[in-house]
C-alpha positions as a Markdown table, in Angstrom:
| # | Residue | x | y | z |
|---|---|---|---|---|
| 1 | Met | 108.2 | 151.1 | 96.3 |
| 2 | Arg | 109.5 | 147.7 | 95.1 |
| 3 | Asp | 112.3 | 147.8 | 97.7 |
| 4 | Asn | 109.8 | 148.5 | 100.5 |
| 5 | Ile | 107.6 | 145.6 | 99.4 |
| 6 | Tyr | 110.7 | 143.4 | 99.3 |
| 7 | Cys | 111.7 | 144.4 | 102.8 |
| 8 | Val | 108.3 | 143.8 | 104.3 |
| 9 | Phe | 108.1 | 140.4 | 102.6 |
| 10 | Cys | 111.6 | 139.5 | 103.9 |
| 11 | Val | 110.7 | 140.5 | 107.5 |
| 12 | Leu | 107.5 | 138.5 | 107.6 |
| 13 | Leu | 109.1 | 135.5 | 106.0 |
| 14 | Thr | 112.1 | 135.7 | 108.4 |
| 15 | Leu | 109.7 | 135.8 | 111.4 |
| 16 | Ala | 107.8 | 132.7 | 110.2 |
| 17 | Leu | 111.0 | 130.8 | 109.6 |
| 18 | Ala | 112.4 | 131.9 | 113.0 |
| 19 | Ala | 109.3 | 130.6 | 114.7 |
| 20 | Leu | 109.7 | 127.2 | 113.0 |
| 21 | Gly | 113.4 | 127.1 | 113.7 |
| 22 | Met | 112.8 | 127.5 | 117.5 |
| 23 | Arg | 112.3 | 123.7 | 117.7 |
| 24 | Tyr | 116.1 | 123.4 | 117.2 |
| 25 | Val | 116.7 | 125.8 | 120.1 |
| 26 | Thr | 113.9 | 125.2 | 122.7 |
| 27 | Glu | 110.8 | 123.2 | 123.2 |
| 28 | Leu | 109.0 | 126.1 | 124.9 |
| 29 | Trp | 105.3 | 125.3 | 124.8 |
| 30 | Ile | 104.4 | 128.7 | 123.4 |
| 31 | Phe | 105.9 | 127.6 | 120.1 |
| 32 | Ser | 104.0 | 124.2 | 120.0 |
| 33 | Phe | 101.5 | 125.5 | 117.4 |
| 34 | Phe | 104.4 | 125.9 | 115.0 |
| 35 | Phe | 106.0 | 122.6 | 115.7 |
| 36 | Ser | 103.1 | 120.4 | 114.5 |
| 37 | Leu | 102.5 | 122.7 | 111.5 |
| 38 | Gln | 106.1 | 122.9 | 110.4 |
| 39 | Leu | 105.4 | 121.4 | 106.9 |
| 40 | Gln | 102.3 | 123.4 | 106.3 |
| 41 | Ile | 103.8 | 126.7 | 107.4 |
| 42 | Ser | 107.0 | 126.0 | 105.4 |
| 43 | Leu | 105.0 | 125.5 | 102.3 |
| 44 | Ile | 103.2 | 128.7 | 102.8 |
| 45 | Val | 106.5 | 130.5 | 103.4 |
| 46 | Leu | 107.8 | 128.9 | 100.2 |
| 47 | Ala | 104.9 | 130.4 | 98.3 |
| 48 | Gly | 105.7 | 133.8 | 99.9 |
| 49 | Ile | 109.4 | 133.5 | 98.9 |
| 50 | Val | 108.3 | 132.8 | 95.3 |
| 51 | Leu | 106.2 | 136.0 | 95.4 |
| 52 | Cys | 109.1 | 137.9 | 96.9 |
| 53 | Leu | 111.4 | 136.7 | 94.1 |
| 54 | Leu | 108.9 | 138.2 | 91.6 |
| 55 | Val | 109.3 | 141.5 | 93.3 |
| 56 | Lys | 113.0 | 141.5 | 93.6 |
| 57 | Arg | 115.7 | 138.9 | 93.4 |
| 58 | Gly | 117.9 | 140.0 | 96.3 |
| 59 | Ala | 120.6 | 137.9 | 97.9 |
| 60 | Tyr | 118.7 | 137.7 | 101.2 |
| 61 | Val | 115.6 | 136.0 | 99.8 |
| 62 | Trp | 117.8 | 133.2 | 98.4 |
| 63 | Ile | 119.1 | 132.5 | 101.9 |
| 64 | Leu | 115.4 | 132.4 | 103.0 |
| 65 | Leu | 114.7 | 129.9 | 100.2 |
| 66 | Ala | 117.6 | 127.7 | 101.3 |
| 67 | Val | 116.4 | 127.7 | 104.9 |
| 68 | Cys | 112.8 | 127.0 | 103.9 |
| 69 | Leu | 113.8 | 124.0 | 101.8 |
| 70 | Val | 115.8 | 122.6 | 104.6 |
| 71 | Leu | 112.8 | 122.8 | 106.9 |
| 72 | Ile | 110.5 | 121.2 | 104.3 |
| 73 | Gly | 113.0 | 118.4 | 103.8 |
| 74 | His | 113.3 | 117.8 | 107.6 |
| 75 | Ser | 109.5 | 117.8 | 108.0 |
| 76 | Leu | 109.1 | 115.1 | 105.3 |
| 77 | Trp | 111.9 | 113.1 | 106.7 |
| 78 | Met | 110.4 | 113.2 | 110.2 |
| 79 | Lys | 107.0 | 112.1 | 108.8 |
| 80 | Arg | 108.7 | 109.0 | 107.3 |
| 81 | Asp | 110.7 | 108.4 | 110.5 |
| 82 | Phe | 109.6 | 105.7 | 113.0 |
| 83 | Val | 107.4 | 104.0 | 110.4 |
| 84 | Ala | 107.4 | 100.3 | 110.9 |
| 85 | Ser | 108.8 | 98.2 | 108.0 |
| 86 | His | 106.5 | 96.0 | 106.1 |
| 87 | Leu | 107.2 | 92.3 | 105.9 |
| 88 | Ser | 106.8 | 90.0 | 102.9 |
| 89 | Ala | 103.5 | 88.2 | 102.4 |
| 90 | Glu | 105.1 | 84.9 | 103.1 |
| 91 | Ala | 106.5 | 86.1 | 106.5 |
| 92 | Ile | 103.0 | 87.0 | 107.8 |
| 93 | Ala | 100.9 | 84.4 | 105.9 |
| 94 | Asn | 99.9 | 82.5 | 109.0 |
| 95 | Ala | 100.3 | 85.3 | 111.6 |
| 96 | Pro | 97.2 | 86.3 | 113.7 |
| 97 | Arg | 95.7 | 89.6 | 112.5 |
| 98 | Leu | 94.2 | 92.4 | 114.6 |
| 99 | Arg | 92.2 | 95.4 | 113.5 |
| 100 | Ile | 92.2 | 98.6 | 115.6 |
| 101 | Leu | 89.7 | 101.5 | 115.3 |
| 102 | Ser | 90.6 | 104.7 | 117.1 |
| 103 | Phe | 88.3 | 107.7 | 116.9 |
| 104 | Asn | 87.7 | 110.9 | 118.9 |
| 105 | Ile | 83.9 | 111.3 | 118.3 |
| 106 | Leu | 83.6 | 114.8 | 119.9 |
| 107 | Asn | 81.9 | 115.1 | 123.3 |
| 108 | Asp | 78.8 | 117.0 | 122.1 |
| 109 | Asn | 78.2 | 115.0 | 118.9 |
| 110 | Val | 75.0 | 113.4 | 120.2 |
| 111 | Glu | 73.0 | 113.7 | 117.0 |
| 112 | Asn | 75.4 | 111.4 | 115.1 |
| 113 | Ala | 75.7 | 108.7 | 117.9 |
| 114 | Gly | 73.5 | 106.2 | 115.9 |
| 115 | Lys | 75.6 | 106.6 | 112.7 |
| 116 | Ile | 78.8 | 106.2 | 114.7 |
| 117 | Ala | 77.6 | 103.1 | 116.4 |
| 118 | Asp | 76.6 | 101.6 | 113.0 |
| 119 | Met | 80.0 | 102.4 | 111.7 |
| 120 | Ile | 81.7 | 100.8 | 114.7 |
| 121 | Gln | 79.6 | 97.6 | 114.3 |
| 122 | Gly | 80.4 | 97.4 | 110.6 |
| 123 | Ser | 84.1 | 98.2 | 110.9 |
| 124 | Gln | 85.2 | 94.6 | 111.7 |
| 125 | Ala | 87.6 | 96.0 | 114.2 |
| 126 | Asp | 88.7 | 93.7 | 117.0 |
| 127 | Val | 89.3 | 96.5 | 119.4 |
| 128 | Val | 87.8 | 100.0 | 119.4 |
| 129 | Tyr | 89.3 | 103.1 | 121.0 |
| 130 | Ile | 86.8 | 105.9 | 121.6 |
| 131 | Met | 87.7 | 109.3 | 122.9 |
| 132 | Glu | 85.1 | 111.7 | 124.2 |
| 133 | Ala | 82.7 | 108.8 | 124.2 |
| 134 | Asn | 79.7 | 110.4 | 126.0 |
| 135 | Pro | 77.5 | 110.5 | 122.9 |
| 136 | Leu | 77.6 | 106.7 | 122.7 |
| 137 | Phe | 76.2 | 106.2 | 126.2 |
| 138 | Gly | 72.8 | 105.4 | 124.9 |
| 139 | Glu | 74.2 | 103.0 | 122.3 |
| 140 | Leu | 76.1 | 100.8 | 124.7 |
| 141 | Asp | 73.6 | 97.9 | 124.7 |
| 142 | Arg | 73.6 | 97.7 | 121.0 |
| 143 | Leu | 77.4 | 98.0 | 120.8 |
| 144 | Gly | 77.6 | 95.2 | 123.4 |
| 145 | Glu | 76.1 | 92.8 | 120.9 |
| 146 | Thr | 79.2 | 93.1 | 118.7 |
| 147 | Tyr | 81.7 | 94.1 | 121.4 |
| 148 | Pro | 80.7 | 92.2 | 124.6 |
| 149 | Tyr | 83.8 | 93.4 | 126.5 |
| 150 | Arg | 84.6 | 97.0 | 127.4 |
| 151 | Ile | 86.0 | 99.4 | 129.9 |
| 152 | Gly | 84.7 | 103.0 | 130.3 |
| 153 | Cys | 81.3 | 104.5 | 130.7 |
| 154 | Gly | 80.6 | 102.9 | 134.1 |
| 155 | Ile | 83.1 | 100.0 | 133.9 |
| 156 | Glu | 86.4 | 100.6 | 135.8 |
| 157 | Thr | 85.5 | 104.4 | 135.8 |
| 158 | Pro | 82.4 | 106.4 | 136.3 |
| 159 | Thr | 83.3 | 108.7 | 133.4 |
| 160 | Cys | 82.3 | 108.2 | 129.8 |
| 161 | Asp | 85.2 | 109.9 | 128.1 |
| 162 | Leu | 87.9 | 107.3 | 127.1 |
| 163 | Met | 86.3 | 104.0 | 126.3 |
| 164 | Met | 87.7 | 100.7 | 124.9 |
| 165 | Leu | 85.5 | 98.0 | 123.2 |
| 166 | Ser | 86.8 | 94.5 | 122.5 |
| 167 | Lys | 85.6 | 91.3 | 120.8 |
| 168 | His | 88.1 | 89.4 | 122.9 |
| 169 | Pro | 87.7 | 88.9 | 126.7 |
| 170 | Ile | 89.4 | 91.5 | 128.7 |
| 171 | Arg | 91.7 | 89.8 | 131.2 |
| 172 | Ala | 92.6 | 93.0 | 133.0 |
| 173 | Gly | 91.7 | 96.7 | 132.7 |
| 174 | Arg | 92.6 | 99.9 | 134.4 |
| 175 | Tyr | 92.5 | 103.7 | 134.2 |
| 176 | Asp | 95.0 | 106.3 | 135.3 |
| 177 | Glu | 95.8 | 110.0 | 135.0 |
| 178 | Leu | 98.5 | 111.3 | 132.7 |
| 179 | Ser | 98.5 | 114.7 | 134.6 |
| 180 | Asp | 96.4 | 116.6 | 137.1 |
| 181 | Leu | 94.7 | 118.5 | 134.3 |
| 182 | Arg | 92.1 | 115.8 | 133.5 |
| 183 | Ala | 91.2 | 112.4 | 135.0 |
| 184 | Asp | 91.0 | 109.0 | 133.2 |
| 185 | Arg | 92.8 | 110.0 | 130.1 |
| 186 | Phe | 94.9 | 106.8 | 130.1 |
| 187 | Ala | 93.5 | 103.3 | 129.9 |
| 188 | Glu | 94.9 | 99.8 | 129.4 |
| 189 | Ile | 93.3 | 96.4 | 128.7 |
| 190 | Glu | 95.0 | 93.0 | 128.4 |
| 191 | Ile | 93.6 | 90.5 | 125.9 |
| 192 | Glu | 94.8 | 87.2 | 124.5 |
| 193 | Val | 95.0 | 86.5 | 120.8 |
| 194 | Ala | 96.2 | 83.1 | 119.5 |
| 195 | Gly | 97.6 | 82.3 | 123.0 |
| 196 | Arg | 99.6 | 85.6 | 123.0 |
| 197 | Gln | 99.2 | 88.3 | 125.6 |
| 198 | Ile | 98.5 | 91.8 | 124.2 |
| 199 | Ser | 98.4 | 95.1 | 126.1 |
| 200 | Leu | 96.3 | 97.7 | 124.4 |
| 201 | Leu | 96.8 | 101.2 | 125.7 |
| 202 | Ala | 94.7 | 104.3 | 125.0 |
| 203 | Ala | 95.6 | 107.9 | 125.6 |
| 204 | His | 94.0 | 111.3 | 125.2 |
| 205 | Leu | 96.6 | 114.0 | 125.7 |
| 206 | Ser | 96.1 | 117.6 | 126.6 |
| 207 | Lys | 96.7 | 120.2 | 123.9 |
| 208 | Pro | 100.4 | 121.1 | 123.6 |
| 209 | Tyr | 99.8 | 124.8 | 124.3 |
| 210 | Phe | 98.5 | 124.1 | 127.8 |
| 211 | Asp | 101.8 | 125.0 | 129.4 |
| 212 | Asp | 104.1 | 121.9 | 129.7 |
| 213 | Tyr | 101.3 | 119.4 | 130.2 |
| 214 | His | 101.7 | 117.7 | 126.9 |
| 215 | Ser | 105.4 | 116.9 | 127.5 |
| 216 | Ile | 104.7 | 115.8 | 131.1 |
| 217 | Glu | 101.9 | 113.5 | 129.9 |
| 218 | Leu | 104.2 | 111.9 | 127.4 |
| 219 | Asp | 106.8 | 111.3 | 130.1 |
| 220 | Asn | 104.1 | 109.6 | 132.2 |
| 221 | Leu | 102.9 | 107.6 | 129.3 |
| 222 | Ile | 106.4 | 106.1 | 129.0 |
| 223 | Leu | 105.9 | 104.9 | 132.6 |
| 224 | Gly | 102.6 | 103.3 | 131.6 |
| 225 | Leu | 104.3 | 101.6 | 128.7 |
| 226 | Asn | 107.1 | 100.3 | 131.0 |
| 227 | Asp | 104.4 | 98.5 | 133.1 |
| 228 | Ala | 102.6 | 97.0 | 130.1 |
| 229 | Lys | 102.9 | 93.2 | 129.6 |
| 230 | Gly | 103.2 | 91.3 | 126.4 |
| 231 | Ser | 102.9 | 92.9 | 122.9 |
| 232 | Val | 101.9 | 96.6 | 122.9 |
| 233 | Ile | 99.6 | 98.7 | 120.8 |
| 234 | Leu | 99.1 | 102.4 | 121.8 |
| 235 | Ala | 96.5 | 104.6 | 120.1 |
| 236 | Gly | 94.5 | 107.7 | 120.8 |
| 237 | Asp | 94.3 | 111.4 | 120.4 |
| 238 | Phe | 97.7 | 113.0 | 121.1 |
| 239 | Asn | 96.7 | 116.5 | 120.0 |
| 240 | Ser | 100.1 | 116.8 | 118.3 |
| 241 | Asp | 101.8 | 115.7 | 115.1 |
| 242 | Ser | 104.5 | 113.1 | 115.5 |
| 243 | Ile | 107.0 | 115.6 | 114.1 |
| 244 | Ala | 106.7 | 117.8 | 117.2 |
| 245 | Pro | 109.9 | 117.6 | 119.3 |
| 246 | Asp | 108.4 | 115.9 | 122.4 |
| 247 | Met | 106.6 | 113.4 | 120.1 |
| 248 | Gln | 109.9 | 112.6 | 118.4 |
| 249 | Arg | 111.5 | 112.0 | 121.8 |
| 250 | Phe | 108.6 | 109.9 | 122.9 |
| 251 | Leu | 108.8 | 107.6 | 119.9 |
| 252 | Gln | 112.6 | 107.3 | 120.4 |
| 253 | Arg | 112.3 | 106.4 | 124.1 |
| 254 | Ser | 109.3 | 104.1 | 123.7 |
| 255 | Gly | 110.6 | 102.0 | 120.8 |
| 256 | Leu | 107.1 | 102.2 | 119.3 |
| 257 | Arg | 106.6 | 102.6 | 115.5 |
| 258 | Lys | 103.9 | 104.0 | 113.3 |
| 259 | Val | 101.7 | 101.5 | 111.4 |
| 260 | Gly | 102.3 | 103.5 | 108.2 |
| 261 | Pro | 102.5 | 107.1 | 106.8 |
| 262 | Glu | 100.0 | 108.9 | 108.9 |
| 263 | Pro | 97.0 | 110.7 | 107.3 |
| 264 | Ala | 95.8 | 114.1 | 108.5 |
| 265 | Thr | 93.0 | 113.7 | 111.0 |
| 266 | Trp | 92.3 | 117.3 | 112.3 |
| 267 | Pro | 90.7 | 119.6 | 111.5 |
| 268 | Val | 88.3 | 117.9 | 109.2 |
| 269 | Glu | 87.8 | 121.1 | 107.2 |
| 270 | Ala | 91.4 | 121.1 | 106.1 |
| 271 | Gly | 91.3 | 117.6 | 104.6 |
| 272 | Val | 94.7 | 116.4 | 103.5 |
| 273 | Ala | 96.2 | 119.7 | 104.5 |
| 274 | Gly | 95.4 | 119.1 | 108.1 |
| 275 | Ile | 97.6 | 117.6 | 110.9 |
| 276 | Ala | 98.0 | 114.0 | 111.9 |
| 277 | Ile | 97.2 | 114.4 | 115.6 |
| 278 | Asp | 95.6 | 111.0 | 116.1 |
| 279 | His | 98.0 | 108.0 | 116.1 |
| 280 | Ile | 98.2 | 104.2 | 116.3 |
| 281 | Phe | 101.6 | 103.0 | 117.4 |
| 282 | Ile | 102.8 | 99.4 | 117.6 |
| 283 | Gly | 105.5 | 97.5 | 119.3 |
| 284 | Lys | 108.2 | 95.3 | 117.6 |
| 285 | Glu | 106.0 | 92.2 | 117.9 |
| 286 | Phe | 103.6 | 93.6 | 115.3 |
| 287 | Ala | 104.0 | 93.9 | 111.5 |
| 288 | Pro | 102.0 | 96.7 | 109.8 |
| 289 | Leu | 99.5 | 95.8 | 107.2 |
| 290 | Ser | 97.5 | 99.0 | 106.6 |
| 291 | Leu | 96.6 | 102.4 | 108.1 |
| 292 | Lys | 93.6 | 104.2 | 106.8 |
| 293 | Arg | 91.5 | 107.3 | 107.7 |
| 294 | Leu | 87.8 | 106.9 | 108.0 |
| 295 | Asp | 85.9 | 108.2 | 104.9 |
| 296 | Glu | 83.7 | 110.4 | 107.0 |
| 297 | Ser | 84.1 | 112.4 | 110.2 |
| 298 | Tyr | 80.5 | 111.6 | 111.4 |
| 299 | Gly | 80.1 | 115.1 | 112.8 |
| 300 | Ser | 83.4 | 115.0 | 114.8 |
| 301 | Asn | 86.2 | 117.5 | 114.3 |
| 302 | His | 88.5 | 114.5 | 113.9 |
| 303 | Phe | 88.8 | 111.7 | 111.4 |
| 304 | Gly | 89.1 | 108.3 | 112.9 |
| 305 | Leu | 91.8 | 105.8 | 112.0 |
| 306 | Val | 91.7 | 102.0 | 111.2 |
| 307 | Ala | 94.9 | 99.9 | 111.4 |
| 308 | Asp | 95.5 | 96.3 | 110.5 |
| 309 | Val | 98.5 | 94.6 | 112.0 |
| 310 | Ala | 99.9 | 91.1 | 112.1 |
| 311 | Leu | 101.2 | 89.5 | 115.3 |
| 312 | Ile | 104.7 | 88.2 | 114.8 |
| 313 | Gly | 107.7 | 87.2 | 117.0 |
| 314 | Asp | 107.5 | 86.4 | 120.6 |
| 315 | Asn | 106.2 | 88.3 | 123.6 |
């Protein structure tokens, strides 16, 4: 009986580790669920290995343990990879500051629109990125008192999905498609801060298990970044953790960096055990100051992010 239980445990654990290990062999979209959850699944497998060792300490389970620890270590390393370095207080003492709020508020979250608008107005953000913005359509006049400049919800596009609000005058704004799956999921505005030109890009990517669309959209996003002028900030809902293979490749190609260690933003029920699928990335002209998750989800299935950055260097 003990041997049978041991064999069943080993088979199940081997299958889980094999699914995680597919990232090193292929980026086939059918495995994308495992790519973003590599750390969480590895920790569950680790618990299973401990239980297996209590049943029987066979040689094979020690091999599984070694593989599992390697996967956990690589996951933690990737989460720290591409994080921008903090500068000394003296180096950024007189640098202009910018606060970014990025939040997928959930398209049918109408009952919380007033609370979300209150939060936005009290956030002290300079620029606000809103995904699935339709619930805020009735709050636009009130939001306009704090953020007189915007694109989305009737400006530059008839849709009210991806919206950007700004306290700074928008010198140029545009929308584009990342793929033929959904329209207006990419937006860009240009503002000026302390005489410096800044391009603020917003993206809402498809789920990675929709065929190869996620990777295709990241490739198209690179093209959008190549056309951006001045210092760049990119934020939005990427529907994937930055440890996923196509996200790692995107960060490598784009030269963008994370503002800091990324908190889990989805699903809200999972809390800190969730996945960081919402991101704020910065170019080399910015120094990170802080990256925080909103204290509440305000009825959304995502937590929003707030980042503070300092503008350094030259355009």
